[in-house]
C-alpha positions as CSV (number, residue, x, y, z in Angstrom):
1,M,-40.2,2.7,-31.0
2,S,-37.1,0.9,-29.8
3,S,-37.0,-0.3,-26.0
4,K,-33.3,0.1,-26.1
5,R,-31.7,2.6,-23.8
6,D,-29.9,5.7,-25.5
7,Y,-26.3,4.8,-26.0
8,Y,-25.2,8.2,-24.6
9,D,-27.2,7.5,-21.6
10,I,-25.7,3.9,-21.3
11,L,-22.2,5.5,-21.2
12,G,-23.1,8.9,-19.3
13,V,-21.8,10.9,-21.8
14,G,-23.1,13.8,-23.8
15,K,-23.7,13.8,-27.7
16,N,-20.9,16.2,-28.1
17,A,-18.5,14.0,-26.1
18,T,-15.2,13.6,-27.7
19,P,-13.7,9.9,-28.8
20,E,-11.3,10.2,-25.8
21,E,-14.2,10.8,-23.5
22,I,-16.3,8.3,-25.0
23,K,-13.5,5.8,-24.6
24,K,-13.0,6.7,-21.0
25,A,-16.4,6.5,-20.0
26,F,-16.4,2.9,-21.5
27,R,-13.1,2.0,-19.7
28,K,-14.6,3.0,-16.3
29,L,-17.8,1.1,-16.7
30,A,-16.4,-2.0,-18.2
31,L,-14.2,-2.2,-15.3
32,E,-17.1,-1.8,-13.0
33,F,-19.4,-4.3,-14.6
34,H,-16.9,-6.9,-16.1
35,P,-18.6,-10.2,-15.0
36,D,-15.2,-11.7,-14.1
37,R,-14.8,-8.7,-11.4
38,N,-18.6,-7.9,-10.6
39,K,-20.7,-11.2,-9.5
40,D,-23.7,-8.9,-8.9
41,K,-27.0,-10.2,-10.8
42,G,-27.5,-8.2,-13.7
43,A,-23.8,-7.2,-14.2
44,E,-23.5,-9.5,-17.4
45,A,-26.4,-7.8,-19.0
46,R,-25.0,-4.5,-18.0
47,F,-21.8,-5.4,-19.6
48,K,-23.1,-6.3,-22.7
49,E,-25.0,-3.2,-23.1
50,I,-22.1,-1.2,-22.2
51,N,-20.2,-2.9,-24.9
52,E,-22.7,-2.4,-27.5
53,A,-23.1,1.2,-26.8
54,Y,-19.5,1.6,-27.1
55,Q,-19.2,-0.2,-30.4
56,V,-21.6,2.2,-32.0
57,L,-20.5,5.6,-30.3
58,S,-16.4,4.8,-31.1
59,D,-17.0,4.2,-34.7
60,P,-17.5,7.4,-36.7
61,E,-19.9,5.9,-39.4
62,K,-22.1,4.1,-36.8
63,K,-22.2,7.0,-34.7
64,Q,-23.3,9.2,-37.4
65,S,-25.8,6.8,-38.4
66,Y,-27.1,6.5,-34.8
67,D,-27.2,10.2,-34.5
68,Q,-29.7,10.3,-37.5
69,F,-31.8,7.7,-37.3
70,G,-31.4,6.2,-33.7
71,H,-31.2,2.3,-33.1
72,D,-32.9,1.7,-36.5
73,G,-29.7,3.2,-38.3
74,V,-27.3,0.7,-36.8
75,K,-29.7,-2.3,-36.5
76,A,-28.3,-3.9,-39.5
77,N,-24.8,-3.8,-38.0
78,F,-25.5,-6.3,-35.2
79,Q,-27.8,-8.8,-37.1
80,D,-25.1,-11.2,-37.1
81,F,-23.1,-10.4,-34.1
82,D,-23.6,-12.5,-31.0
83,F,-22.1,-11.3,-27.8
84,N,-22.5,-14.7,-26.2
85,N,-20.4,-16.1,-28.9
86,F,-17.5,-13.6,-28.9
87,G,-15.2,-15.9,-27.1
88,G,-16.0,-15.0,-23.7
89,F,-16.1,-11.8,-21.6
90,G,-12.4,-12.0,-21.0
91,D,-11.8,-11.7,-24.9
92,I,-14.1,-8.8,-25.0
93,F,-12.1,-7.1,-22.5
94,D,-8.8,-7.7,-24.2
95,A,-10.1,-6.8,-27.6
96,F,-11.4,-3.4,-26.5
97,F,-8.8,-2.5,-23.9
98,G,-5.8,-3.5,-26.0
99,G,-2.4,-4.3,-24.4
100,S,-0.7,-7.7,-24.5
101,Q,-3.2,-10.2,-25.2
102,S,-0.8,-13.0,-24.1
103,S,-0.2,-11.5,-21.0
104,R,-4.0,-11.0,-20.2
105,S,-5.1,-14.2,-21.2
106,S,-2.3,-16.2,-19.4
107,S,-2.8,-14.3,-16.1
108,R,-4.7,-16.7,-13.6
109,R,-7.2,-15.6,-11.3
110,K,-5.8,-14.3,-7.9
111,G,-7.5,-14.5,-4.4
112,R,-8.4,-11.7,-2.6
113,D,-5.5,-9.4,-0.7
114,L,-5.9,-8.8,2.9
115,H,-4.8,-5.5,4.8
116,K,-3.8,-5.7,8.5
117,E,-2.2,-3.1,10.7
118,V,0.4,-3.9,13.6
119,S,1.5,-1.6,16.0
120,I,5.2,-1.5,17.4
121,T,7.2,0.5,19.9
122,F,9.7,3.2,19.0
123,Q,12.7,0.9,19.8
124,E,11.1,-1.9,18.0
125,S,11.1,0.2,14.9
126,A,14.9,1.2,15.2
127,F,16.0,-2.7,15.9
128,G,13.3,-4.7,14.0
129,V,10.8,-7.2,15.7
130,E,8.9,-10.2,14.9
131,K,5.1,-10.1,15.6
132,D,2.3,-12.5,15.4
133,I,-0.9,-11.3,13.5
134,H,-4.3,-13.2,13.6
135,I,-5.8,-13.4,10.5
136,E,-9.3,-15.1,9.0
137,R,-9.0,-15.9,5.4
138,I,-10.5,-18.3,2.7
139,G,-7.8,-20.7,2.6
140,E,-7.3,-24.1,0.7
141,C,-9.3,-27.1,1.9
142,K,-7.3,-29.3,4.3
143,S,-9.1,-32.4,2.8
144,C,-8.2,-32.0,-0.7
145,S,-5.2,-29.5,-0.7
146,G,-7.3,-27.2,-2.8
147,S,-8.2,-29.6,-5.7
148,G,-11.8,-29.7,-5.0
149,A,-11.6,-33.5,-5.6
150,K,-12.4,-36.3,-3.2
151,D,-8.9,-38.0,-4.0
152,Q,-6.1,-37.2,-6.7
153,S,-7.7,-40.1,-8.8
154,N,-10.5,-37.8,-9.5
155,V,-8.3,-35.0,-10.9
156,I,-8.4,-35.3,-14.6
157,T,-6.9,-33.5,-17.6
158,C,-9.4,-30.9,-18.8
159,S,-10.9,-32.2,-22.1
160,S,-11.7,-28.6,-23.4
161,C,-8.0,-27.4,-23.3
162,K,-6.1,-30.5,-23.3
163,G,-4.3,-29.4,-19.9
164,S,-3.1,-26.5,-21.2
165,G,-5.3,-24.1,-19.1
166,Q,-6.2,-22.0,-22.4
167,V,-8.3,-22.2,-25.4
168,K,-7.6,-20.4,-28.6
169,R,-11.0,-18.9,-30.4
170,V,-11.1,-17.3,-33.8
171,Q,-14.2,-15.2,-34.2
172,K,-15.6,-13.0,-37.0
173,T,-16.9,-9.7,-35.5
174,I,-18.0,-6.5,-36.9
175,F,-14.2,-5.4,-36.1
176,G,-12.8,-8.1,-38.1
177,Q,-11.5,-11.6,-37.4
178,F,-10.1,-12.1,-34.0
179,A,-7.8,-15.0,-33.0
180,Q,-7.3,-14.9,-29.3
181,S,-6.1,-17.3,-26.4
182,G,-8.0,-16.9,-23.0
183,I,-8.4,-19.1,-19.9
184,C,-10.4,-22.1,-20.2
185,S,-13.6,-21.7,-18.6
186,D,-14.1,-25.2,-17.7
187,C,-10.8,-25.5,-15.7
188,S,-10.3,-21.7,-14.8
189,G,-6.9,-22.2,-16.3
190,A,-5.9,-25.1,-14.2
191,G,-5.7,-27.6,-16.7
192,K,-7.4,-30.1,-14.8
193,T,-11.1,-30.7,-13.9
194,V,-12.8,-32.9,-11.0
195,K,-14.5,-35.9,-11.7
196,E,-15.8,-36.6,-8.1
197,K,-15.9,-33.7,-5.6
198,C,-14.4,-33.3,-2.2
199,S,-17.2,-33.8,0.4
200,G,-15.2,-31.4,2.9
201,C,-15.5,-28.3,0.5
202,S,-18.1,-29.6,-2.1
203,G,-15.4,-29.2,-4.7
204,K,-14.7,-25.5,-4.0
205,G,-11.2,-26.6,-2.7
206,A,-11.5,-23.8,-0.2
207,E,-12.4,-23.3,3.7
208,L,-12.6,-20.4,6.1
209,E,-9.3,-20.5,8.4
210,K,-7.9,-18.5,11.3
211,R,-4.4,-18.6,12.3
212,D,-1.6,-16.6,13.3
213,I,1.3,-15.6,11.2
214,S,4.5,-14.4,12.4
215,V,5.9,-11.3,10.4
216,K,9.3,-10.0,10.6
217,I,9.2,-6.2,10.6
218,P,12.6,-4.9,9.7
219,R,14.7,-2.3,11.4
220,G,14.5,1.3,10.4
221,V,10.9,1.4,9.2
222,S,8.6,4.2,10.0
223,S,5.0,4.9,10.9
224,G,2.8,4.3,8.0
225,D,5.4,2.0,6.0
226,T,3.6,-1.1,4.5
227,I,4.9,-4.8,4.6
228,K,3.8,-7.1,1.8
229,L,3.6,-10.9,2.5
230,S,3.4,-12.5,-0.9
231,G,1.1,-15.4,-1.2
232,E,-0.4,-15.1,2.3
233,G,-3.9,-13.9,1.2
234,E,-7.0,-15.5,0.6
235,F,-7.2,-18.7,-1.8
236,G,-9.2,-17.8,-5.0
237,G,-10.4,-21.2,-6.1
238,I,-9.2,-24.0,-8.2
239,G,-6.4,-22.8,-10.5
240,S,-6.0,-19.5,-8.8
241,V,-2.8,-18.0,-7.0
242,K,-3.3,-16.9,-3.6
243,G,-3.6,-13.1,-2.6
244,D,-1.4,-11.2,-0.8
245,I,-1.3,-9.7,2.8
246,F,-0.3,-6.0,3.2
247,I,0.5,-4.9,6.8
248,K,0.6,-1.1,7.6
249,V,3.0,-0.4,10.4
250,N,2.1,2.0,13.3
251,V,4.6,3.5,15.5
252,P,3.2,5.3,18.5
253,D,5.1,8.7,19.5
254,H,7.8,8.1,22.3
255,E,7.7,9.8,25.6
256,Y,11.2,11.4,25.1
257,F,12.6,10.4,21.8
258,S,11.5,11.8,18.3
259,R,12.9,10.8,15.0
260,R,14.2,12.9,12.1
261,R,15.2,10.4,9.1
262,K,18.2,8.2,10.8
263,D,18.8,10.6,13.9
264,V,17.3,10.6,17.2
265,L,16.2,13.8,18.8
266,L,16.1,14.2,22.5
267,T,15.6,17.4,24.6
268,L,18.2,17.1,27.4
269,E,17.2,19.5,30.4
270,L,19.8,20.9,32.5
271,D,19.4,23.0,35.6
272,F,21.4,26.3,35.6
273,T,23.9,25.2,37.7
274,Q,24.7,22.1,35.7
275,A,25.0,24.6,32.5
276,I,27.4,27.0,34.2
277,L,29.7,24.4,36.2
278,G,29.3,21.5,33.5
279,D,28.4,17.9,34.8
280,N,28.6,14.2,33.8
281,L,25.3,12.6,32.9
282,D,24.0,9.5,32.2
283,V,21.8,10.2,29.1
284,P,19.3,7.7,27.8
285,T,19.7,6.4,24.3
286,L,17.9,3.4,22.3
287,D,20.6,1.2,23.4
288,G,20.6,2.2,27.3
289,F,22.2,4.8,29.0
290,Q,25.5,6.4,28.0
291,K,27.6,8.6,30.1
292,V,27.9,12.3,28.6
293,S,30.2,15.2,29.7
294,I,28.4,18.3,29.7
295,P,31.0,21.4,29.4
296,S,30.8,24.4,31.6
297,G,29.4,27.4,30.3
298,T,26.6,25.1,28.3
299,Q,24.1,27.5,26.4
300,N,20.5,26.9,26.0
301,G,19.6,25.3,22.7
302,E,23.1,24.1,22.0
303,I,23.5,20.5,20.5
304,I,25.5,17.4,21.9
305,Q,25.7,14.7,19.6
306,I,26.0,10.8,20.6
307,K,27.4,9.2,17.2
308,G,26.0,5.8,16.1
309,K,23.0,5.8,18.5
310,G,20.3,6.4,16.0
311,F,18.1,4.5,13.2
312,T,19.4,2.7,9.9
313,D,17.6,2.8,6.7
314,I,15.3,-0.2,6.1
315,G,18.0,-3.0,5.3
316,G,20.9,-0.9,6.0
317,S,23.6,-1.0,8.6
318,S,24.8,2.3,9.1
319,R,23.2,4.1,12.0
320,G,22.6,7.8,12.6
321,N,23.2,9.8,15.5
322,Q,21.4,10.9,18.7
323,I,21.0,14.6,18.6
324,N,20.5,16.1,22.4
325,V,19.1,19.5,22.3
326,I,20.0,21.4,25.4
327,K,17.3,23.1,27.3
328,V,18.5,25.0,30.4
329,A,15.7,25.2,33.1
330,I,15.2,28.3,35.1
331,P,14.3,27.5,38.8
332,K,11.1,29.0,40.1
333,D,9.8,29.5,44.0
334,L,13.5,29.9,45.3
335,S,13.9,30.3,48.9
336,N,15.0,33.4,50.4
337,E,18.5,31.8,51.2
338,E,18.8,30.6,47.5
339,K,17.9,34.1,46.5
340,D,20.6,35.5,48.5
341,K,23.4,33.0,47.3
342,I,22.3,34.2,43.6
343,R,22.4,37.9,44.5
344,E,26.0,37.1,45.9
345,F,26.8,35.4,42.6
346,K,25.3,38.1,40.7
347,D,27.5,40.8,42.5
348,L,30.8,38.6,42.0
349,S,29.7,38.2,38.3
350,E,29.2,41.9,37.8
351,N,32.5,42.9,39.5
352,S,34.3,40.4,37.5
353,D,32.6,41.6,34.2
354,N,33.6,45.3,35.1
355,K,37.0,44.4,35.7
356,K,37.2,42.9,32.2
357,S,35.4,45.7,30.5
358,K,37.7,48.3,32.1
359,G,40.6,46.2,31.0
360,I,39.4,46.2,27.4
361,F,38.7,49.9,27.5
362,R,42.3,50.5,28.8
363,K,43.7,48.5,26.1
364,F,41.5,50.3,23.3
365,I,42.6,53.8,24.8
366,S,46.0,53.1,25.0
367,G,46.0,51.1,21.7
368,N,48.1,48.3,23.1
């Protein structure tokens, strides 16, 4: 009896799985266990196992043979197939996943991306600000500038790819003949190799570094926006490109202001005498205080705008407005004297309203 695992179990699909389900399962597992991505012990063997299972189950004839006779039914198909000589795992990945082989094989390894957060004030989000962030990352070795060599004389042209960083392989497989270009494994696509290694980094070209980076945060950003610093991430080794840093911006709520797209909102509280008689007030804005005229008879919920005191779009120049929403405060705990004055005002107001009403009715009755 064969000691090999069941191909369906390897891919985690049932025997009635459709070709699309088989392909989807393979893609997911191949991405997880691809040796270029997964450095865990056993990932390479697992990847070979996944590939073998997919090659059988994705081919109708081989799948039928396997369903009838198990591993013995497809054994002959793999007698001359050597996974180790297929041209590297990168080429296997390209052959099964399709797409542009030239774009895949020409891509260089990239260092790890870093993710940071920075908090700024409401005003800083309106006008922009420059902030320092502290990072710890794998960077280029300062002794060898990331070359991994003792000195420049020890950096030589890679003999495998002749300095191109790529090698071309032609392989005969069960799928036919493949001619592919892939990253040279000896120089990792750099086109250079090291004769004598740097003593500072033992030829890795990398070291741990701690530093502060100044970040320009543009005006108009909102809480949750992300700023990308290209090439400020980790060094991925010789022949690689650096990763990026993604900075998430946090803007805590303001005590008085709030934001609605480009406009700033402010609740402007008036006492009832200001609302009745009107007033001139110094109203806070993002730019400082500004004198605003409150008309007499202003009602609760009315809006008074101050133009050009809001936000801009990111990278824009035109500012929104400040929307002041009026809230008339009704006094509590009045003194007896204050209550008497209000009663007097009420009597005067009622007499005035009665006169106006009588005048209106007279006009209505007379028809004038």
